[in-house]
N, C-alpha and C positions, 0 to 999 in steps of 0.2 A: 432518266434515273441518275442520281448522284453516285459518285464512286464510294465504295466501302471496302473494308477488309473482311474477308471470310475465313473463319477459323473452324477446323474440324476438331472438336474437343475429344480427347481419348478417355478422359476420366471426369467425374463430377468436380474434383478439385480444380482441374484445369479450366473447366467451364465456368466455375464460380469465380475464379481469379480474373478471367477476362470479362465476365459480366459486371464485376465491380468497377470496371472502367467507365468513364463517362460516355453516355450515348451508345452503349453496347446492348444488344438484344438477342434473345434466343430465336433460332429457327428450327422447326421440326419438319412438318410436311411442307410448310411454306405457302399453303393455298390462300391464306389471308395476307401474310406479310409481303410476299413478292409482288402481288398486284398493288399493294400500298406503296412499296418502294418505287414501282414504275410510275405511279400517279403523282408521287412526290407531294402528298397533301399535308404533311406535317411541317410546321414552321422550323426555322433554322435551329432554335434552341432545343427542339425535340428530335431533330434529325438523327437517324441511325448512322454511325460511322463504323461500327464493328458488328458483324453478325457471327454469332457463336452457334454452330450446328451441334446439337446433342444427339443426332442420329447415329453418330459414331461411338457413342457410349453404350457398352453392353449392359443387358439386364433390364431395359426399360420397356420391353414389350411382353405380351402374353396375357392370357386369361386363365385364371385358376379359381378353384373353389376351396374354401376353408371354413369348416363348421357352419355351413349354410350360406355364408357370405361369399361374395365374388370380389376378386382382386384383379384389377385391370391395369397393366402397365401404361404409363402416360403416352408412350410412343406407339401403342397399338392402334392400327388404322380403323377407321369407321367401317370399312368393308368387312374386316375380320370380326368386329363386334356385331354387325348386322347379321352375319352368317354363323355366329358361334352357337352350337347346341347348348352350351352352358348358360349363355345369356338368354337364349330363347326359352329355355325350360322354366326359369323362375323370374326373370326380369325383362319381360317382353317389351315393356315401355321403352327401355334403352335400345333394344334391338330395332324397334320400329323407328325411333328417332334417328339412330345412326343410318338406317336404310333409306330414310327420306331426305337426308341431307345432300344437297348438291347433286352431282352426276356420278355415274359409276367410276369414271376416271379420277375425279376428285376424291371420292371415298377411298380409293386405293392409295391415295397420298396423304389425306388429312388424318391427323391423329386426335385421340380423345383429349389429351392435354391442350392441344392447340385449339380445338373446338371450344373448350371452356374459356380460353383466354383471348378469343378473337375480339377485335374492336367493334364497337356498336355501328349500326348502319344509319347513315344520314347523308344525303346528297350535298349538303352544305359542308359538313365535316370532311367528307371524302372528295370534295371538288379538287381536281388536279391543280397542282402548283399553288396550293394554299390560298385559293381565291377568297376564302372566308376564314378569318381568324376568329373562330367561334369560342363559345364558353368551354367546350370540351378540350380546346387547345390552350386554355388560359386567357381567352379574350373575355370581353364584357357582355357578350350578347349571344343568345341562342336564336339563330336566324329562322329556325323552323317555327318559333312561337308566333312570328308575324308573317311568315312566308308559307311555302308549300309544305304542309305537314301531313299529307294524306296517309302515309304509312308509319307515322310516328306514335309516340307514347300517348296513352290515355290515362295511365296511372302516373301522373306527373309528380306526385308527392314522393314516389319511391326513392329512398336513399337521399332525400333532400337534394335532388339533382337540379342543377341549373340548366340541364340539357334535356331535350326531348327525344334524343336519338335512342331507339330501342335496341336492346340486346336480342339478336336474332339467332342465337345458338339453339338448335333443336335438342342437342344432348344435354345442355344446361338445364332445360325445363324437365326433362326426364329424370336426370340425376337428382334434382331437387325433390321431386315427388317421391323418389326412392330413398330419400334420406341418406345420401351418400356422403362420404368424407374424402377430402383431397389430402393426400399425404405428400409432403415435400421433404427436402433434405433437412428442414429445420423444425417442422411441426406437423400436426394433424389438424385440419381445418374442417369443421362441419360445413356442408355445402351452403347452408343458409348464411354463414358468416363469410363465405369466400368472395362474394361479389360486393363491390363498393364503387362509388363514383370517384374516379381519379382522373388525372390529366396526364396522358390521354387514355389510359386504360380503364378497365372495369373490374379489377380484382384487387385484393389486399396484398398480393405477392410483393415482396421486396425485389429490388432490381437483380440481386444475385441469388434469388430463391428459385429452386427448380422443382417442378412437380415430378414425383417418382411414380406414383400410382393412385388409383381411385378405388376406394373400398365401398362396397354396397352391401348392407346387411340383408339377410334373407327375409323375405316378406312373411308376415304372420300367417298361420294356416287359415285357409278359407278366403284369403284376400285375393284381389286381382289388381294388376297394374296395366295401364294402357296409355298410349300416346297417340294423339291426333293432330293434324296440321292442315291449315288452309293456306295455299299459295296460288298465285295467279297461273303458274304453269306446274303441272304435275311432274314433268321430266326433270327440271332443275330450276330451283328458285328458293329464295329466302322466304320464311313464313310471313304472312300477313298477321296471323295469329296461330299460336300452337298451345296445346294443353296436355298435361300429363296428370293422371290420377292414380292414387293408391287407395283402395277401399279397405274396410275392416273396422275394428274397434277404434283405431287411431288413424283415420284417413288423412291423406295429404293431397291437396289439389293445387297445382301450380299453372300459371299462365306465362307464356313467353311472347316476345315481339310486341308487347303492349306497354312496356316500361323499360327504363335503363337497366334493370336487373330482373331476374325471375320474380314473379309476384305470387305470393301464397294467399289464397282466398279463404280465410278462416270461417267466415259466415256460412259459406257453402259447405265446409267440412262439418260444421255443427249439425247441419240438417241431416246428413247421412250417417253420422257416427254410430256404429253398432247396430245399424238397421238393415233389414232386407230392402235393397233398393229396387223400387218399381219406377214406372214412367213418371208418376206424379212427383215422387221425391227427386228424381233426376231433373225434372223441369224446375222445381223449386230451387235446387242447388244451382242450376244455370242462372236463374234470375238473381240469386244472391251473389253470384260471382262478379256482378258489375256494380254493386252498391256503391263502392268507393271510386268508381271510374269518373273521370272528368274530361270527357271528349270535347273536341272542338266540332264545328260543323263538318269539317272535312274528315274527321275520324269517328263520327257517330256511328257509322256503319259497323265498326268493330264490336259494338255492344251486342248486336244480334249474332255475330259470328262466335263470340265467347259463349253466349247462352247455349247456342246449338252444339258447339264442341264439347262443353262440359256435360251436357245431357247425353250426347252420343257416347262419350267416353265412359259414362257410368252405367249404361244399360246394354 
């Protein structure tokens, strides 16, 4: 691990001032950042020299309800979200996603804001000591395109990405289905506009922009929301595929771990919109969810996983 300066910011203003410096970065729970620092997989021009902790800034945790909507502080842990009666009552998909992320110990540390901002997963991108200067780091090649891509993206058109590394945030998929908004110190960003392909990140956040809270509207009466995930290990693992659905007159179906950003499957939504969902409709929606997928031989297996997850989530 290279040396760095660690700052405990006491206010947003102090944090923003330090983040405006070159190669400064936020730390909250640190469950993604610290392993990355240890592996030293970013090149010299992207290396972090200053870490600004926002855990010491008051007012960034908590779960409250306002006019049917839920407001969750950016530093609220995934464990608190998974066990929150407020979240479980009306936004079960988010509670399920938070509860299936990583291990109990990590959920006690990981924050919702950090879960949204985590870097994508790829063994070439994350290879220790920057062994591969790939497209996500500003290089000219995505090594997964011609190498081992068995866990990588199958919706490779998403975000016009030059990179096959998938976003494996469980909470991102759930929040996308729930039509959440990310509130920062500068603006309010609809969740579908929040993710973008950047180097090396995956959001549109500016360097000195800090997430304050996430707002989730109340679901329409009679609708349901669900999150499902397939991982190789049930105890602790990143998703191979995950899926979150919101049913009703304006349904939302999102997939995760199959693209560089959460993927909305509009063709599947058209099939179930405003209808009483039975097994036949759920099966059709599952089939429609992979229409735009472009898997390789190594990732073709994800097609059936998606079909099955979408069907199960709907019935």
